[in-house]
Wavefront OBJ file of the C-alpha trace (Angstrom):
o trace
v 27.776 26.117 -42.297
v 24.671 27.488 -43.971
v 22.561 24.745 -42.374
v 23.930 25.528 -38.910
v 23.138 29.221 -39.260
v 19.668 28.439 -40.604
v 18.959 25.964 -37.761
v 20.216 28.508 -35.213
v 17.960 31.227 -36.635
v 14.917 28.904 -36.732
v 15.517 27.847 -33.125
v 15.908 31.463 -32.007
v 12.724 32.402 -33.880
v 10.843 29.508 -32.276
v 12.019 30.484 -28.781
v 11.058 34.117 -29.371
v 7.611 33.079 -30.634
v 7.011 30.899 -27.576
v 8.165 33.665 -25.227
v 5.849 36.215 -26.823
v 2.883 33.819 -26.831
v 3.331 33.271 -23.089
v 2.752 36.965 -22.388
v -0.821 37.929 -21.544
v -2.545 39.975 -24.209
v -5.269 41.300 -21.917
v -5.274 42.165 -18.276
v -7.404 40.555 -15.626
v -8.576 42.229 -12.491
v -10.900 41.487 -9.648
v -14.313 43.084 -9.455
v -14.553 46.195 -7.340
v -16.619 46.149 -4.158
v -19.079 48.493 -5.832
v -19.721 46.016 -8.671
v -23.140 44.467 -8.070
v -23.315 42.298 -11.192
v -24.089 38.673 -10.461
v -22.029 35.938 -12.059
v -23.684 33.852 -14.735
v -25.833 31.010 -13.444
v -24.429 27.509 -13.821
v -25.886 25.227 -16.449
v -29.254 23.894 -15.470
v -29.019 20.102 -15.251
v -32.491 19.844 -13.819
v -34.218 19.959 -17.166
v -36.895 17.216 -17.176
v -35.528 15.621 -20.348
v -32.039 15.411 -18.822
v -33.357 13.960 -15.575
v -35.528 11.451 -17.428
v -32.581 10.338 -19.561
v -30.495 9.808 -16.421
v -33.282 7.829 -14.782
v -33.674 5.671 -17.900
v -29.946 4.928 -18.028
v -29.849 4.082 -14.338
v -32.852 1.775 -14.692
v -31.281 0.029 -17.691
v -28.061 -0.533 -15.691
v -29.996 -1.945 -12.755
v -31.983 -4.271 -15.046
v -28.749 -5.606 -16.518
v -27.386 -6.124 -13.019
v -30.493 -8.053 -11.955
v -30.166 -10.299 -15.034
v -26.474 -10.902 -14.308
v -27.236 -11.839 -10.714
v -29.941 -14.248 -11.915
v -27.511 -15.945 -14.296
v -24.836 -16.084 -11.613
v -27.206 -17.687 -9.121
v -28.213 -20.296 -11.716
v -24.556 -21.049 -12.414
v -23.708 -21.111 -8.731
v -26.085 -24.033 -8.158
v -24.152 -26.095 -10.699
v -20.869 -24.850 -9.226
v -21.923 -25.913 -5.727
v -22.719 -29.398 -7.075
v -19.282 -29.680 -8.717
v -17.478 -28.560 -5.592
v -19.477 -31.013 -3.468
v -18.524 -33.842 -5.854
v -14.882 -32.791 -5.572
v -15.149 -32.834 -1.768
v -16.823 -36.247 -1.761
v -14.148 -37.683 -4.047
v -11.398 -36.213 -1.871
v -12.995 -37.700 1.248
v -13.015 -41.116 -0.414
v -9.276 -40.662 -0.915
v -8.929 -39.727 2.804
v -7.912 -36.121 2.152
v -8.626 -33.298 4.583
v -11.581 -31.307 3.264
v -12.733 -29.481 6.397
v -11.719 -25.978 5.245
v -13.196 -26.548 1.816
v -16.439 -27.940 3.228
v -16.831 -25.045 5.667
v -16.262 -22.506 2.863
v -18.824 -24.304 0.711
v -21.334 -24.371 3.578
v -20.905 -20.642 4.232
v -21.370 -19.930 0.516
v -24.526 -22.056 0.444
v -25.967 -20.270 3.476
v -25.090 -16.871 1.966
v -26.887 -17.848 -1.244
v -29.955 -18.836 0.782
v -29.859 -15.506 2.672
v -29.397 -13.518 -0.556
v -32.139 -15.228 -2.592
v -35.053 -13.192 -1.127
v -33.220 -9.946 -1.922
v -32.641 -11.072 -5.501
v -36.285 -12.098 -5.796
v -37.346 -8.695 -4.490
v -35.022 -6.891 -6.932
v -36.263 -8.991 -9.842
v -39.898 -8.257 -9.000
v -39.181 -4.514 -8.687
v -37.416 -4.535 -12.064
v -40.249 -6.525 -13.645
v -42.912 -4.180 -12.249
v -40.965 -1.160 -13.603
v -43.164 1.329 -11.744
v -42.613 4.794 -13.208
v -41.230 3.324 -16.432
v -42.993 1.944 -19.485
v -42.220 -1.443 -21.035
v -39.390 0.081 -23.096
v -37.758 1.577 -20.014
v -38.823 5.163 -20.708
v -39.852 7.346 -17.780
v -43.599 7.833 -17.409
v -43.578 9.329 -13.911
v -40.287 10.752 -12.616
v -41.193 10.562 -8.919
v -42.242 6.914 -9.146
v -39.198 6.137 -11.294
v -36.893 7.604 -8.623
v -38.647 5.566 -5.932
v -38.342 2.422 -8.058
v -34.630 2.991 -8.584
v -34.077 3.639 -4.895
v -35.884 0.461 -3.827
v -34.065 -1.526 -6.524
v -30.740 -0.133 -5.351
v -31.577 -1.036 -1.742
v -32.539 -4.618 -2.646
v -29.373 -5.118 -4.695
v -27.236 -3.663 -1.899
v -28.809 -6.059 0.590
v -28.119 -8.934 -1.820
v -24.478 -7.870 -2.133
v -24.139 -7.639 1.662
v -25.732 -11.067 2.132
v -23.302 -12.694 -0.298
v -20.293 -10.795 1.045
v -16.944 -12.367 0.267
v -18.138 -15.954 0.585
v -17.612 -16.742 -3.098
v -14.081 -15.304 -3.020
v -13.374 -17.271 0.140
v -14.672 -20.452 -1.496
v -12.447 -19.917 -4.537
v -9.458 -19.307 -2.256
v -10.258 -22.500 -0.331
v -10.454 -24.459 -3.591
v -7.100 -23.076 -4.714
v -5.527 -23.894 -1.352
v -6.969 -27.400 -1.460
v -5.637 -27.970 -4.973
v -2.225 -26.628 -3.976
v -2.113 -28.950 -0.971
v -3.438 -31.942 -2.955
v -2.061 -31.853 -6.491
v -3.314 -34.399 -8.959
v -1.015 -37.305 -9.608
v 1.024 -36.864 -12.744
v 2.263 -39.617 -14.983
v 5.992 -39.527 -15.453
v 7.165 -40.041 -19.020
v 8.897 -43.283 -19.833
v 12.657 -43.196 -20.088
v 13.975 -43.726 -23.640
l 1 2 3 4 5 6 7 8 9 10 11 12 13 14 15 16 17 18 19 20 21 22 23 24 25 26 27 28 29 30 31 32 33 34 35 36 37 38 39 40 41 42 43 44 45 46 47 48 49 50 51 52 53 54 55 56 57 58 59 60 61 62 63 64 65 66 67 68 69 70 71 72 73 74 75 76 77 78 79 80 81 82 83 84 85 86 87 88 89 90 91 92 93 94 95 96 97 98 99 100 101 102 103 104 105 106 107 108 109 110 111 112 113 114 115 116 117 118 119 120 121 122 123 124 125 126 127 128 129 130 131 132 133 134 135 136 137 138 139 140 141 142 143 144 145 146 147 148 149 150 151 152 153 154 155 156 157 158 159 160 161 162 163 164 165 166 167 168 169 170 171 172 173 174 175 176 177 178 179 180 181 182 183 184 185 186 187 188 189
């Protein structure tokens, strides 16, 4: 009985505390029309050190992206060779490879179209105009121009590739689903 009374009192005290804390302690009112005070200015994010740090981070991200695209294009050449071998083997087995071959051809042509844009992006990143060798900003205006041209080249590369790689992967999956590999059935005991 004592515990019930104590729990009841603690709960009531907790509820009362929460109710009182919800009440406003100070009033708020709108400024009068005669008040001519200006509100405080927002934080200034245009400080040169802040802008330079943002430019450096953006340039580092773009450099990483250019390296990733270079590695992906190197790997894609090997991937194209493997897919072509798979198509040739399937043709020898008299399987229908037209959809797979057309997807591979469109991917190859997209890679050819995208290569100049990658080359341009890589040369812009290597020149690092407006940045020093460590990626620090030396001239903010040139750094912004470099980032803009790098962004444009990478966007053009992305548009040239499009969804051809995804389409090729989907065609490979569809081909494998339609032509499963022969499985060896286990021997009966």
